[in-house]
C-alpha positions as CSV (number, residue, x, y, z in Angstrom):
1,M,14.2,-19.5,9.3
2,L,13.4,-16.6,11.5
3,V,16.8,-15.5,11.8
4,L,17.2,-15.6,8.0
5,Y,13.5,-13.9,8.1
6,C,14.8,-10.7,10.7
7,L,18.2,-10.2,9.6
8,S,17.5,-10.8,5.5
9,S,19.7,-7.9,3.5
10,P,18.8,-5.5,1.3
11,T,20.2,-5.0,-2.1
12,Q,19.7,-2.6,-5.3
13,V,17.9,-2.9,-8.1
14,N,18.5,-1.5,-11.4
15,M,15.4,-1.1,-13.1
16,Q,16.0,-0.5,-16.8
17,E,14.1,1.6,-18.9
18,G,11.5,-0.7,-21.2
19,S,13.1,-3.9,-20.7
20,F,10.0,-5.3,-19.6
21,A,9.7,-9.5,-19.6
22,P,7.0,-11.1,-21.6
23,S,3.9,-11.3,-20.2
24,C,2.0,-14.9,-19.5
25,V,-1.1,-16.1,-21.6
26,L,-3.9,-13.6,-22.0
27,S,-7.1,-15.6,-22.4
28,M,-8.0,-16.2,-19.0
29,T,-8.6,-13.0,-18.3
30,Q,-10.2,-11.9,-21.4
31,A,-13.1,-14.3,-20.8
32,L,-13.0,-13.0,-16.7
33,Q,-13.7,-9.4,-18.8
34,K,-16.6,-10.2,-20.7
35,N,-18.1,-11.5,-18.1
36,L,-17.6,-8.2,-16.1
37,T,-19.1,-5.6,-19.0
38,I,-20.7,-2.9,-16.7
39,P,-23.4,-0.3,-17.8
40,L,-22.6,2.9,-19.3
41,Q,-24.8,4.4,-16.6
42,S,-22.4,3.0,-13.9
43,A,-19.4,3.6,-15.7
44,N,-19.4,7.0,-16.7
45,I,-17.8,6.6,-19.7
46,Q,-18.2,7.5,-23.1
47,S,-18.8,4.4,-24.9
48,E,-22.1,2.1,-24.6
49,E,-20.2,-0.4,-22.2
50,C,-17.2,-0.7,-19.8
51,H,-15.3,-3.5,-19.4
52,P,-13.6,-3.9,-16.1
53,K,-10.1,-4.2,-15.9
54,V,-9.1,-7.2,-14.2
55,N,-5.8,-7.7,-14.2
56,I,-3.9,-5.0,-12.1
57,M,-0.6,-4.8,-10.3
58,F,-0.5,-2.3,-7.4
59,M,2.9,-1.5,-5.9
60,K,2.1,-1.6,-2.1
61,T,4.7,1.5,-1.0
62,H,5.1,1.5,2.8
63,K,2.7,3.8,5.5
64,T,0.9,5.2,2.5
65,A,-3.0,4.1,3.3
66,S,-1.9,1.1,1.2
67,S,-3.5,-1.3,3.5
68,T,-6.9,0.4,2.7
69,L,-6.9,0.0,-0.5
70,L,-5.3,-3.5,-0.8
71,N,-8.7,-4.5,1.3
72,I,-10.8,-2.7,-1.6
73,L,-8.4,-4.7,-4.0
74,F,-8.8,-8.0,-1.7
75,R,-12.8,-8.0,-1.4
76,F,-13.0,-7.3,-5.5
77,G,-10.1,-9.9,-6.3
78,E,-12.7,-12.5,-4.2
79,R,-15.9,-11.7,-5.2
80,H,-15.0,-11.7,-9.1
81,K,-12.8,-14.7,-8.0
82,L,-9.8,-13.0,-9.9
83,K,-6.7,-15.1,-9.0
84,F,-4.3,-13.2,-7.2
85,A,0.3,-13.7,-7.0
86,F,0.1,-14.4,-3.4
87,P,3.5,-15.2,-1.3
88,D,4.2,-18.4,0.5
89,G,4.3,-18.2,4.2
90,R,4.4,-14.5,4.8
91,N,2.5,-11.7,4.3
92,D,4.7,-9.9,1.7
93,F,7.5,-11.1,-0.7
94,S,10.7,-11.4,0.9
95,Y,10.6,-7.9,1.6
96,P,13.2,-6.4,1.8
97,S,15.3,-8.5,-0.7
98,P,14.0,-7.3,-4.9
99,F,10.9,-9.3,-5.6
100,L,11.4,-12.8,-7.7
101,C,9.1,-14.5,-9.5
102,S,10.2,-17.3,-7.0
103,Q,8.7,-15.9,-4.5
104,V,5.0,-16.2,-5.4
105,K,3.4,-19.5,-4.4
106,D,3.0,-22.2,-7.0
107,Y,4.7,-20.4,-9.2
108,Q,5.2,-21.8,-12.9
109,P,7.0,-19.9,-15.8
110,G,4.0,-18.9,-18.1
111,Q,1.4,-19.1,-15.4
112,C,-1.0,-15.8,-15.6
113,F,-2.3,-13.8,-12.8
114,N,-4.7,-11.2,-12.0
115,I,-4.1,-9.4,-9.5
116,V,-0.5,-8.4,-7.7
117,C,-0.5,-6.8,-4.5
118,N,1.6,-7.6,-1.9
119,H,4.4,-5.4,-0.5
120,M,7.6,-6.2,-2.2
121,R,11.0,-4.1,-3.2
122,F,9.3,-3.9,-6.5
123,D,11.2,-5.3,-10.4
124,A,9.5,-4.0,-13.0
125,H,11.2,-7.2,-15.1
126,E,10.3,-9.6,-12.5
127,V,6.7,-8.5,-11.9
128,A,6.0,-8.2,-15.8
129,K,6.5,-12.4,-16.2
130,L,3.2,-12.7,-13.5
131,L,0.5,-10.2,-15.8
132,P,-0.6,-10.1,-19.0
133,V,-0.2,-7.5,-21.4
134,D,-3.1,-5.2,-20.3
135,A,-2.5,-4.9,-17.1
136,V,-3.6,-1.9,-14.9
137,Y,0.1,-0.4,-12.8
138,I,-0.9,1.6,-9.7
139,T,0.9,3.1,-7.2
140,I,0.4,5.6,-3.9
141,L,2.9,7.6,-2.8
142,R,2.8,10.1,0.7
143,D,4.8,13.8,1.5
144,P,7.6,12.5,2.3
145,A,7.5,14.3,5.5
146,E,4.7,13.0,7.1
147,L,5.7,9.5,5.7
148,F,9.4,10.0,7.4
149,D,7.2,10.6,10.4
150,S,5.3,7.7,10.5
151,S,7.9,5.0,9.5
152,F,10.2,6.5,12.1
153,H,7.9,5.9,15.0
154,Y,6.3,2.5,13.5
155,Y,9.8,0.9,12.7
156,R,12.2,2.6,14.8
157,R,12.2,0.0,17.6
158,A,13.2,-2.4,14.5
159,I,16.1,-0.3,14.2
160,P,19.5,-0.7,16.0
161,L,21.1,2.5,14.7
162,T,18.5,5.1,16.3
163,W,18.6,2.9,19.7
164,R,21.8,5.7,20.5
165,I,18.9,8.4,20.2
166,R,18.3,10.0,23.7
167,G,16.0,12.3,25.0
168,D,12.0,12.5,24.4
169,D,11.6,13.4,21.3
170,K,13.6,10.9,19.0
171,L,12.5,12.2,15.9
172,A,13.7,15.6,16.4
173,E,17.0,13.8,18.0
174,F,17.5,12.2,14.8
175,L,16.7,15.0,12.3
176,H,19.2,17.2,13.6
177,S,21.7,15.3,12.7
178,P,20.6,12.0,10.9
179,W,24.1,10.7,10.3
180,A,24.7,10.3,13.5
181,F,22.2,7.8,13.8
182,Y,22.2,6.4,10.2
183,T,24.6,4.8,7.8
184,P,23.3,3.0,4.4
185,D,24.2,-0.6,5.1
186,G,22.6,-0.7,8.0
187,Y,20.0,-2.8,9.3
188,N,16.9,-1.9,8.1
189,S,18.6,1.5,7.8
190,F,16.2,1.9,4.6
191,Y,13.1,2.9,6.9
192,L,14.7,6.0,7.7
193,R,15.5,7.5,4.3
194,N,13.4,8.1,1.3
195,L,11.4,5.3,1.4
196,L,9.3,5.7,-1.2
197,L,12.3,5.2,-3.9
198,F,13.6,2.1,-1.9
199,D,10.6,0.4,-2.4
200,L,10.0,1.1,-6.0
201,G,13.2,-0.6,-6.6
202,F,15.7,2.1,-6.4
203,D,19.0,3.5,-4.7
204,N,17.1,5.3,-1.6
205,N,20.3,7.1,-1.1
206,M,20.2,9.4,-4.0
207,E,20.7,12.9,-3.1
208,E,17.6,15.6,-4.2
209,D,19.6,17.3,-7.1
210,D,21.2,13.8,-8.4
211,P,20.7,13.4,-12.2
212,N,19.5,10.0,-11.4
213,V,16.6,10.8,-9.6
214,L,15.2,12.3,-13.1
215,R,15.7,8.9,-14.9
216,V,13.8,7.5,-12.1
217,I,10.9,9.7,-12.6
218,H,10.9,8.8,-16.2
219,T,10.8,5.3,-15.7
220,L,8.1,5.2,-13.6
221,S,5.9,7.4,-15.5
222,K,6.7,5.1,-18.3
223,R,5.6,2.3,-15.8
224,F,2.6,3.2,-13.8
225,H,-0.4,3.8,-15.5
226,L,-1.5,6.1,-12.6
227,V,0.0,7.3,-9.3
228,L,-2.5,8.0,-6.3
229,I,-1.9,10.4,-3.5
230,A,-2.3,9.5,0.2
231,E,-3.5,13.0,1.2
232,Y,-6.1,13.1,-1.1
233,F,-7.2,9.7,-1.1
234,E,-10.9,9.6,-1.9
235,E,-9.9,11.9,-5.2
236,S,-7.5,9.1,-5.9
237,L,-9.9,6.2,-5.4
238,I,-12.0,8.5,-8.0
239,L,-9.5,8.6,-10.9
240,L,-8.9,4.7,-10.0
241,K,-12.6,4.1,-10.7
242,D,-12.2,5.3,-13.9
243,T,-9.2,4.0,-14.8
244,L,-10.1,0.8,-14.1
245,C,-13.6,1.5,-15.0
246,W,-15.0,0.3,-11.6
247,T,-18.2,1.2,-9.4
248,M,-18.6,3.2,-7.0
249,E,-19.5,0.2,-4.8
250,D,-16.0,-1.7,-5.4
251,L,-14.4,1.7,-3.3
252,L,-16.3,1.1,0.2
253,F,-13.7,1.5,2.7
254,F,-13.2,2.1,6.2
255,K,-9.9,3.7,7.1
256,L,-7.5,0.5,8.0
257,N,-4.0,0.7,9.9
258,A,-4.1,4.3,11.3
259,R,-1.8,4.8,14.4
260,K,-4.1,6.9,17.6
261,A,-3.2,10.2,17.9
262,S,-1.0,9.7,21.0
263,S,1.7,8.0,19.3
264,T,1.6,10.4,16.1
265,S,3.9,13.7,16.2
266,R,3.0,17.0,14.9
267,L,5.8,18.3,12.9
268,T,7.0,21.6,13.5
269,P,7.8,24.2,10.6
270,E,11.3,23.2,11.4
271,L,11.5,19.6,11.1
272,R,9.3,19.4,8.4
273,A,11.8,21.1,6.5
274,K,14.6,19.1,7.7
275,A,12.8,15.6,6.7
276,L,11.8,17.4,3.6
277,Q,15.6,18.0,3.1
278,W,16.9,14.3,4.4
279,N,14.0,12.7,1.9
280,G,14.8,14.9,-0.6
281,A,14.8,12.7,-3.4
282,D,11.3,11.3,-2.5
283,W,10.1,14.7,-2.0
284,R,11.4,15.5,-5.7
285,L,9.3,12.3,-7.0
286,Y,6.3,13.3,-4.7
287,Q,6.3,16.6,-6.0
288,H,6.4,15.4,-10.1
289,F,3.6,12.6,-9.5
290,N,1.4,15.4,-7.5
291,I,1.7,17.7,-10.0
292,T,0.3,14.7,-12.5
293,F,-1.8,13.8,-10.1
294,W,-4.4,17.4,-10.3
295,N,-3.8,17.6,-14.1
296,R,-5.8,14.3,-14.0
297,V,-8.2,16.1,-11.4
298,E,-8.6,18.5,-14.0
299,A,-9.2,16.2,-17.2
300,Y,-11.4,14.6,-15.3
301,G,-13.6,17.8,-14.3
302,K,-13.3,19.3,-10.6
303,Q,-17.0,19.5,-10.4
304,R,-17.4,15.8,-11.3
305,M,-14.6,15.4,-9.3
306,E,-16.6,16.5,-5.9
307,K,-19.5,15.5,-6.7
308,E,-18.1,11.8,-7.3
309,V,-16.3,12.3,-3.8
310,D,-19.5,13.1,-1.7
311,E,-20.7,10.4,-3.1
312,L,-18.4,7.9,-1.9
313,K,-18.1,9.4,1.7
314,R,-21.8,9.1,1.8
315,W,-21.5,5.1,1.0
316,N,-18.9,5.4,3.5
317,A,-20.6,6.8,6.0
318,K,-23.8,4.2,5.4
319,M,-21.9,1.9,5.9
320,M,-20.0,3.1,8.8
321,A,-23.5,2.7,10.6
322,I,-24.4,-0.3,9.5
323,C,-21.2,-1.9,10.4
324,V,-19.2,0.0,13.0
325,E,-19.8,0.1,16.8
326,G,-19.4,3.4,19.0
327,E,-18.2,6.2,16.5
328,G,-15.2,4.7,14.4
329,A,-12.1,3.4,15.2
330,V,-10.7,2.2,18.7
331,E,-7.2,1.1,20.6
332,A,-6.6,-2.5,20.4
333,S,-7.2,-2.8,23.9
334,M,-10.9,-2.1,22.9
335,I,-11.3,-4.4,20.0
336,Q,-13.7,-7.1,21.0
337,D,-13.3,-9.8,18.8
338,K,-9.3,-10.5,18.4
339,S,-10.2,-11.7,14.9
340,L,-10.0,-8.0,13.7
341,L,-7.1,-7.2,15.7
342,P,-4.4,-5.4,13.2
343,W,-1.0,-6.0,13.5
344,Q,0.9,-4.1,15.7
345,P,4.2,-2.4,15.4
346,F,7.0,-4.0,18.3
347,G,7.1,-3.0,21.5
348,E,3.6,-1.2,21.4
349,S,0.1,-1.3,20.5
350,S,-0.8,2.1,18.6
351,I,-2.8,0.7,15.6
352,L,-6.5,1.3,15.5
353,G,-8.8,-1.6,14.9
354,Y,-12.5,-1.8,14.9
355,N,-15.7,-3.4,16.6
356,M,-18.6,-5.0,13.8
357,R,-21.8,-4.5,15.5
358,K,-23.4,-6.7,16.7
359,D,-26.9,-6.4,15.5
360,V,-25.7,-6.1,11.9
361,D,-28.4,-6.3,9.6
362,P,-27.8,-9.8,7.9
363,N,-27.5,-8.5,4.4
364,Y,-24.5,-6.3,4.9
365,R,-22.9,-8.6,7.5
366,T,-20.3,-10.7,5.3
367,L,-19.4,-6.9,3.5
368,C,-18.9,-5.3,6.6
369,R,-16.6,-8.0,8.3
370,K,-14.7,-8.1,4.8
371,M,-14.3,-4.5,5.0
372,L,-13.0,-4.6,8.9
373,T,-11.2,-7.5,8.5
374,P,-6.9,-6.6,8.7
375,E,-4.5,-7.7,6.1
376,I,-3.2,-10.4,7.9
377,Q,-6.7,-12.0,8.9
378,Y,-7.8,-11.3,4.9
379,L,-4.8,-13.3,3.5
380,S,-5.9,-16.4,6.0
381,D,-9.5,-16.2,4.8
382,L,-7.9,-15.9,1.3
383,G,-6.0,-19.4,2.1
384,V,-2.2,-17.8,2.1
385,N,0.0,-19.8,4.5
386,L,1.2,-17.5,6.8
387,W,3.4,-20.1,9.1
388,L,6.4,-17.6,8.9
389,T,4.6,-14.4,9.8
390,T,2.5,-16.1,12.6
391,L,5.9,-17.4,14.0
392,W,7.4,-13.8,13.9
393,G,4.1,-12.6,15.7
394,W,4.5,-14.5,18.1
395,L,7.8,-14.2,18.9
396,K,7.3,-10.2,18.6
397,D,4.3,-9.9,20.9
398,A,6.4,-12.6,23.7
399,I,9.6,-10.5,24.3
400,S,7.4,-6.8,23.3
């Protein structure tokens, strides 16, 4: 099983426009929404009351601040006793294989879930079988040059094609001659090119000028109700609050799964241009949804957005002072409570985490703990059996 986990082979997905499967029974989620009515003054909408959305598909893309958003969804779902569609045995849905409903723990045809949010290779037809027709589909994108930089450094040791790269600046060496270290069918090669397209279920080897890229954009625009932008995370959360009819308290977060500064590179203008050219299809995708994002901000109101973002930052600063020991995130070796240690990439300890204050106000202790809990540990707290992920973690640490 461990070998199968490590050597699973990705295949392409052909998403057909409008070809979504019948959804599950809606009665359970309608009752939940009625019990979660929020008054007008909290929701900032133009009606007498607001019903928070409880049926959510979050397409969790890699290296896009998605782990931080996942923590927000975990807390909301747990607090309101919503039903998650979770993987079985691991923390993702058999990624990089295309998503299938059979990968959901205890799935039965017609069974209804509220939230789907773990890593997967998206297949809209399969996902639609799990959720009611009123489900809100969201995802998050990141500047493809920065995404490539992050993905290259995080996954490089798990991509055999890159082992032949010599020199200190391996990313620069790769970008100067990418085809010398890349083949489309290489093991884990999808991490090296157009990773957004791959995660979203499409061919990641399309060139920027391929006519199919426009079709992809059209398909995703029809399917996703909101596309967030990682570089504008707070603004994204405010739009999410507006879309889902949530409260500011629902959005509180600490930045999770961030890399320490010494493990990040600074892309020169030349390398950035090369990264964008190499990831041209992702760049075209990002540019389109960046425009639609700012159109949404414009419609929301720029002054209103600035006011809401400032309020969210004040809330988060308050929680940081209440919950976190010291001045913020620390290196893995400095984390005192190992249950708060985030998952580390193969061969290094570059992901930061937090120490929780020992004198936390008892009224905030539970919330602080949940906000600081990394994805793997939170999934375990929610009852997910992660035996395969745990086994792989032990092996990874043993040979690192």
